[in-house]
C-alpha positions in Angstrom: 0.1 -0.1 0.0 1.4 3.4 -0.9 2.4 5.9 1.7 1.7 9.3 0.1 4.5 10.9 2.1 7.0 8.5 0.6 7.3 8.3 -3.2 9.5 5.2 -2.8 6.5 3.3 -1.5 5.2 2.7 -5.1 8.2 0.3 -5.3 8.0 -3.5 -4.4 8.9 -4.0 -0.7 12.1 -5.8 -1.4 13.4 -2.9 -3.6 12.1 -0.4 -1.1 14.1 -2.0 1.7 17.3 -2.2 -0.4 17.1 1.5 -0.9 16.8 2.6 2.7 20.5 3.2 3.0 20.2 5.9 0.4 19.1 9.2 1.8 19.5 11.7 -1.1 18.4 9.7 -4.3 18.0 11.7 -7.5 17.5 8.8 -10.1 16.6 5.1 -10.2 17.0 2.9 -13.4 14.7 -0.1 -13.5 15.2 -2.2 -16.7 13.6 -5.8 -16.7 16.2 -8.5 -16.6 19.0 -6.0 -15.6 20.3 -4.9 -12.1 18.8 -1.8 -10.5 21.0 1.2 -10.2 20.6 4.4 -8.2 22.2 7.9 -8.3 22.5 9.4 -4.8 24.1 12.8 -4.1 26.0 11.3 -1.1 27.6 8.7 -3.3 30.0 9.0 -6.2 28.8 7.6 -9.6 26.1 4.9 -10.1 25.4 2.6 -7.3 24.2 -0.9 -8.5 22.2 -3.0 -6.3 22.3 -6.8 -6.2 18.8 -7.0 -7.4 17.5 -7.8 -10.9 14.3 -6.0 -11.9 11.6 -8.3 -13.0 8.3 -8.0 -15.0 6.3 -8.5 -12.0 8.1 -5.6 -10.3 7.3 -3.4 -13.2 3.6 -4.4 -13.1 3.6 -3.7 -9.4 5.0 -0.2 -9.8 2.2 0.5 -12.4 -0.5 -0.7 -10.1 0.9 1.4 -7.1 1.0 4.5 -9.5 -2.7 4.0 -10.3 -3.6 3.7 -6.6 -1.6 6.9 -5.9 -3.0 9.0 -8.8 -6.5 7.6 -8.6 -6.4 7.0 -12.2 -5.0 4.7 -15.0 -1.4 5.4 -15.5 -1.0 7.6 -18.7 2.4 8.0 -20.4 2.6 10.9 -22.9 4.1 10.6 -26.4 7.2 11.6 -24.7 6.9 8.4 -22.5 6.6 10.3 -19.4 4.2 10.3 -16.4 4.4 11.3 -12.8 3.1 11.1 -9.2 0.3 13.4 -8.1 1.4 16.1 -5.7 5.2 15.3 -6.3 7.7 16.4 -8.9 8.8 13.0 -9.6 9.2 12.1 -13.2 8.6 8.5 -14.3 9.6 7.5 -17.9 9.2 4.4 -19.7 12.6 3.2 -21.1 12.2 3.1 -24.9 12.9 0.0 -27.0 12.4 -3.7 -26.7 13.4 -3.8 -23.0 10.6 -2.9 -20.6 11.5 -0.6 -17.7 11.2 2.7 -15.9 13.5 5.6 -15.1 12.5 7.5 -12.0 13.9 11.1 -11.4 13.0 12.8 -8.1 12.5 16.6 -8.1 12.7 18.9 -5.2 11.3 22.3 -4.5 13.8 24.7 -2.7 12.3 28.1 -3.1 15.2 30.2 -2.2 17.8 28.2 -4.3 18.1 31.2 -6.6 19.0 33.7 -3.8 22.8 33.9 -5.0 21.6 35.0 -8.6 18.5 36.9 -7.6 19.9 40.2 -8.9 20.3 39.0 -12.5 17.0 36.9 -13.0 15.0 39.6 -14.6 16.8 39.1 -17.9 17.2 36.7 -20.8 19.2 33.9 -19.0 20.3 30.4 -19.9 21.0 27.9 -17.1 23.5 25.2 -18.1 24.8 22.2 -16.4 25.3 18.5 -16.4 22.4 16.0 -15.6 21.4 16.0 -12.0 23.4 19.1 -10.9 20.4 21.1 -10.0 19.3 23.1 -13.1 15.6 22.2 -12.7 15.5 23.0 -9.0 17.2 26.4 -9.8 14.8 27.2 -12.6 11.7 26.4 -10.4 13.0 28.7 -7.8 13.5 31.4 -10.4 10.0 31.1 -11.7 8.5 31.2 -8.4 10.4 34.3 -7.4 9.4 36.1 -10.7 5.9 35.2 -10.4 5.3 37.3 -7.2 5.4 40.4 -9.4 5.4 39.3 -13.1 3.2 37.3 -15.5 5.2 34.0 -15.9 4.4 31.1 -18.1 6.1 27.8 -17.5 6.2 25.2 -20.3 6.4 21.7 -18.7 6.5 18.2 -20.0 4.1 15.4 -19.4 5.7 14.2 -16.2 5.4 17.6 -14.5 9.0 17.5 -13.3 9.1 21.2 -13.2 5.7 22.1 -11.7 4.2 18.9 -10.3 2.1 16.1 -11.8 -1.7 16.7 -12.0 -1.6 19.2 -9.2 0.7 22.3 -9.2 3.5 22.6 -6.6 2.8 25.6 -4.3 6.2 27.1 -5.1 5.0 27.9 -8.6 1.2 28.1 -8.3 1.2 31.8 -9.3 2.6 30.8 -12.8 0.6 29.9 -15.7 1.4 26.2 -16.6 1.5 25.1 -20.2 1.9 21.3 -20.1 2.3 18.7 -22.7 4.6 16.0 -24.2 8.2 17.3 -24.7 7.8 16.7 -28.5 5.0 19.5 -28.4 7.1 21.8 -26.4 7.8 24.1 -29.2 4.0 24.5 -30.0 3.4 25.2 -26.4 6.0 28.0 -26.5 4.4 29.6 -29.5 0.8 29.2 -28.1 1.8 30.6 -24.7 3.5 33.7 -26.2 0.2 34.3 -28.4 -2.4 33.5 -25.9 -1.1 34.7 -22.4 1.1 37.7 -23.2 3.8 36.7 -20.6 6.6 38.8 -19.3 8.7 35.8 -18.9 8.6 32.3 -20.3 10.3 29.4 -18.5 11.4 26.4 -20.4 13.3 23.4 -19.1 15.8 21.4 -21.0 15.7 23.1 -24.5 17.6 21.3 -27.3 15.0 20.7 -30.1 15.6 22.9 -33.2 11.8 23.8 -33.2 12.1 24.9 -29.5 15.1 27.2 -30.3 13.2 28.7 -33.3 10.2 29.6 -31.2 12.3 31.0 -28.4 14.2 33.2 -31.0 10.8 34.5 -32.0 9.8 35.3 -28.5 12.3 38.1 -27.6 11.3 40.5 -30.5 7.8 40.3 -28.9 9.0 41.6 -25.7 9.0 38.3 -23.8 12.1 37.5 -21.7 13.2 33.8 -21.7 14.8 31.8 -19.0 15.7 28.3 -19.9 17.9 25.4 -19.1 20.0 23.1 -21.3 22.6 20.3 -20.9 26.2 21.2 -21.2 29.4 21.7 -19.1 30.6 25.2 -20.3 30.4 27.8 -23.0 32.3 25.7 -25.5 29.8 22.9 -25.4 27.1 25.4 -26.3 29.1 26.9 -29.2 29.9 23.4 -30.6 26.3 22.4 -30.5 24.7 22.9 -34.0 21.3 23.6 -32.2 22.2 25.5 -29.1 24.7 27.8 -30.8 21.8 29.4 -32.8 20.8 30.9 -29.5 24.2 32.9 -29.5 23.6 34.2 -33.0 24.4 32.3 -36.2 28.0 31.2 -36.0 29.8 30.8 -39.4 33.2 29.5 -40.4 35.2 32.0 -42.4 38.6 32.2 -43.8 40.7 35.4 -43.2 43.5 36.8 -45.2 46.8 36.0 -43.6 47.6 39.7 -42.7 44.2 40.2 -41.3 44.5 37.2 -39.1 48.0 38.3 -37.8 46.6 41.8 -37.0 43.8 40.3 -34.9 46.3 38.0 -33.1 44.6 34.8 -34.4 46.6 31.5 -34.5 45.0 30.5 -37.8 43.1 31.9 -40.9 40.1 29.7 -40.6 37.9 30.8 -37.7 34.3 31.0 -36.5 32.5 34.3 -36.2 29.1 35.1 -34.8 26.5 36.9 -36.7 23.2 38.0 -35.6 22.0 38.6 -31.9 22.2 36.4 -29.0 19.0 35.4 -27.4 20.5 35.2 -23.9 22.3 38.0 -22.1 23.7 35.9 -19.5 24.7 32.2 -19.1 24.6 30.7 -15.7 26.6 27.5 -15.5 25.6 25.4 -12.6 28.7 23.7 -11.2 27.0 22.4 -8.2 23.7 23.2 -6.3 25.5 25.9 -4.5 28.2 27.1 -7.0 27.4 29.3 -10.1 29.6 30.4 -12.9 28.1 33.5 -14.5 28.9 34.8 -18.0 27.9 38.4 -18.0 27.3 39.9 -21.6 27.3 36.5 -23.1 27.5 37.8 -26.7 30.7 39.7 -26.1 32.2 36.7 -24.2 31.2 34.4 -27.1 33.1 36.8 -29.5 36.2 36.6 -27.3 36.1 32.8 -27.2 35.8 32.6 -31.0 38.7 34.8 -31.3 40.9 32.6 -29.0 40.9 35.1 -26.2 40.5 34.6 -22.5 38.0 36.4 -20.6 36.6 36.7 -17.1 33.6 34.9 -15.5 32.2 35.4 -12.1 32.1 32.5 -9.5 29.3 32.7 -6.8 29.2 30.3 -3.8 28.5 30.5 -0.2 32.2 31.3 0.2 31.6 34.6 -1.6 31.5 36.1 -5.1 34.9 36.3 -7.0 36.1 36.6 -10.6 38.3 34.0 -12.6 39.5 33.7 -16.2 37.6 31.2 -18.3 40.7 29.1 -18.7 41.3 28.9 -15.0 37.7 28.7 -13.5 37.3 24.9 -13.5 40.3 24.6 -11.2 39.1 27.3 -9.0 35.6 25.7 -8.8 37.2 22.5 -7.6 39.1 24.3 -4.9 35.9 25.9 -3.7 34.1 22.4 -3.6 36.9 21.1 -1.6 36.8 24.1 0.9 33.0 23.7 1.2 33.2 20.0 1.7 35.9 20.5 4.6 33.5 23.1 6.2 30.3 21.3 5.7 31.3 17.8 6.4 28.5 15.8 5.0 25.8 17.2 7.3 25.3 17.9 11.0 23.8 14.5 11.6 27.2 12.9 10.5 28.9 14.6 13.6 28.1 12.1 16.3 28.5 12.8 20.1 28.5 16.6 19.6 25.9 18.6 21.3 26.7 22.2 21.7 26.5 24.6 18.7 27.8 28.0 18.2 25.6 29.6 15.5 26.1 33.5 15.5 23.6 35.3 13.2 22.1 32.0 11.8 18.4 32.7 11.6 15.0 31.1 10.4 14.6 27.5 9.7 18.3 26.9 9.9 18.3 28.0 13.5 15.0 26.1 14.4 16.6 23.0 13.0 19.6 23.3 15.1 17.7 24.3 18.2 15.5 21.1 17.8 18.5 18.9 18.2 21.3 20.7 19.8 22.0 23.1 22.6 23.1 26.6 21.4 25.9 28.3 23.1 27.0 31.9 23.1 30.7 31.6 22.5 33.3 29.5 20.6 35.1 28.2 23.7 31.9 26.3 24.9 31.1 24.8 21.5 31.9 21.6 19.8 30.3 22.6 16.6 30.3 26.0 14.7 27.7 27.1 12.2 28.1 30.2 10.2 26.0 32.0 7.5 27.9 32.3 4.2 28.9 35.9 4.8 30.3 35.4 8.1 32.1 32.2 7.0 33.8 34.1 4.1 34.9 36.9 6.4 36.1 34.4 9.1 38.0 32.3 6.3 39.7 35.4 4.8 40.6 36.8 8.2 42.0 33.6 9.4 39.5 33.4 12.3 37.8 30.1 11.6 38.1 27.6 14.6 40.4 24.8 13.9 39.7 22.6 16.8 35.9 21.9 16.1 33.9 21.0 13.0 32.7 24.1 11.1 29.6 24.1 9.0 28.1 26.7 6.4 24.4 27.6 6.7 23.4 26.6 3.3 20.6 24.8 1.3 22.3 21.5 2.2 21.6 22.3 6.0 18.2 23.8 5.3 17.1 20.5 3.4 17.5 18.6 6.6 14.7 20.5 8.3 
């Protein structure tokens, strides 16, 4: 019997039990005749279970989905369905093998707080699968909808807005939902019918979607979208996504012109036309964002083989780095954050007294529920700082070295 507080309860009991050790699951792959694998943010890489998924298991899940939703299971033409009142996308695995792919969405309304100053613009959010693009996009949409007309174009599974019912974080938005294969039509219809100030689209990549988005901006609609990729170069090298930067053509320059421009070769790519997006936000992790301000200009510099600066924002502060060096700097920030955060407060056993200056709201409530708050470091065996205080203490060399130190962050807030 399904427990509507626990999406995993749609799974057969033996699979449910095997998954109990995972606390932060993002994806489950279930293919009949193959071993089950899980992606969990607390583990590196795919975790394969010593369980083979069977046809009986598949039929069990469909039955439980039916019980949960109160209706027959319906998969759209994009092979996607979902779970009512949850942002859990359940997709049929295409081909001769029967199976399901489950992706768990999460609403974190304030996850866009570090980029809140730039979200009223045409922005592309880029990142690798599972890094938190959709979570960030949902937060941006909810934030904007408090004062603007926002249309969200969502797929059949309702991963962005919720399946059947709409998640409260985006309930002020207009929802245009349909199979991902019809997404380009929904974009066009939404612009014509709802006169939105902002249109929100998750996972663009289809040429028709790109063309309809290009038509949106001249009509005064701002576009915020996500796509897969790991940096600006992957966008430029995509025949579809590169159109969003303006048409990029290969040209051959005269030798003297190439020398004058400091180019290493005569055959180069050049951008013509306007870029749809003014900024690119690369999600390096749920709390680390690499921002390409003035995307058109930076694209031209990249095509001219010139380095440029990007902004890195994280709980450790905001800083600038060159494009060529930022991946290394991001890894340094991740390491510093992991040393500060540990895995979470619950992982620190036997420690009870917490020094948490200027930590407020839900984070403080969580700490107070489980720990004793003390007023000075010399009485504490854990310290929790907000991101600004942590940055100042780190730069000033004032972080305590004799006790675990944590940063107040989305990671902490999610434990509430």
